[in-house]
Structures are given as structure tokens and as C-alpha cells.
C-alpha positions in Angstrom: 0.1 0.1 -0.2 1.3 3.4 -0.9 1.7 5.9 1.7 -0.3 9.5 1.0 1.2 12.5 2.3 -0.8 15.4 2.2 1.2 18.0 3.8 5.0 19.2 4.0 6.8 20.5 7.2 7.8 23.8 7.4 10.5 24.5 10.0 9.8 27.4 12.2 12.9 29.7 14.0 13.0 27.5 16.9 13.5 24.4 14.8 16.0 25.6 12.1 19.5 24.2 12.6 21.7 26.7 14.2 23.4 29.4 12.0 20.4 29.5 9.5 18.0 31.5 11.4 17.8 32.9 15.1 15.5 34.8 16.9 12.6 35.5 14.1 9.4 34.1 16.2 7.5 37.1 16.0 8.4 37.6 12.2 6.9 34.3 11.8 3.9 34.9 13.6 3.5 38.6 12.3 3.3 36.9 8.7 1.6 33.8 9.6 4.1 31.3 8.0 2.2 28.1 8.4 4.0 24.9 9.9 2.7 22.8 7.1 2.0 23.5 3.5 -0.5 21.3 1.3 1.6 18.9 -0.5 0.2 19.7 -3.8 2.1 23.4 -3.5 5.6 21.7 -3.5 5.3 18.3 -5.3 5.6 20.2 -8.6 9.0 21.4 -7.6 10.4 18.1 -6.4 13.2 18.3 -9.1 14.4 21.4 -7.3 14.3 20.0 -4.1 16.4 17.5 -5.1 18.9 19.6 -6.8 19.2 21.8 -3.7 19.5 19.2 -1.2 20.1 15.8 -2.8 17.1 14.3 -1.1 13.5 13.6 -2.4 10.5 15.6 -0.7 9.6 12.4 1.2 13.1 12.4 2.8 13.3 16.1 3.6 9.6 15.9 5.2 10.6 13.0 7.2 13.8 15.1 8.8 11.6 17.9 9.7 10.9 19.9 6.4 12.6 22.9 4.9 13.5 26.4 6.5 11.7 29.3 5.4 14.9 30.3 3.2 15.0 26.8 1.7 11.4 26.4 1.0 11.2 29.9 -0.8 14.2 28.9 -3.4 12.3 25.4 -3.9 9.1 27.2 -4.4 10.9 29.7 -7.1 12.8 26.9 -8.7 15.9 28.6 -7.8 19.4 27.3 -6.0 19.6 27.7 -2.1 22.3 30.1 -2.4 19.8 32.6 -4.2 18.1 33.0 -0.8 21.1 32.3 1.7 22.2 35.3 3.7 19.4 37.4 2.4 17.0 39.6 4.9 15.0 37.4 7.0 12.0 39.5 6.9 12.2 40.1 3.1 12.3 36.5 2.7 9.3 35.8 5.1 7.7 38.3 3.2 7.9 36.7 0.1 7.2 33.4 1.4 4.1 34.7 3.0 2.7 36.2 -0.2 3.8 33.2 -2.4 1.8 31.1 0.2 -1.2 33.3 -0.4 -1.0 33.6 -3.9 0.0 37.3 -4.0 
């Protein structure tokens, strides 16, 4: 029987590995970044996720998902280095708008 996955995990600032982000909880709350996104939003970007992380979406999800920066890069079909080092508030705003369909 094939396992059906209907959501993908989004790491919060408290879950993100040390060094990627820190102390951004207020920004996440303010912009309402979900802890999960529908699988159908990320599924079309599976190839980019594999390029960026050398893992399948299922593997990434089982390991805790992606940080907001990583998720934004995957959803925009760009390398992770495009979002690395950018202002966290700008990334969160872009991700929030993207998830809302704006």
C-alpha cells in the first residue's frame, strides 16, 4: 500500500539548525507562516528540492521539512544560494505572499 502524504513541514525559527536563522519568532507569527503547507504546492518543485538538497521531498519531510529560506528557493525553482544571506524579514514576506497566491 502506498503512503499518501498530504502536507509538507515548514521549520520554524526554533526548529531550524543553528546558524540558518535565529530569533525570528515574531516575524513568523506576524506573517502567519504555516507549520505545514499542502503537498500539492511543493510537489511540482520536487526536482528543484532534489537539486538543492540531494534528497526527495519525502526524505526532507521526514527529517523535519525545510526552513523558510530553503522553501522559498524550492518554490521559486532556484538554487538555495539565491536566498542564503538575504534579509530574513524579506524572505518571510516573499514566502507569505507566495503561499497566499499574491
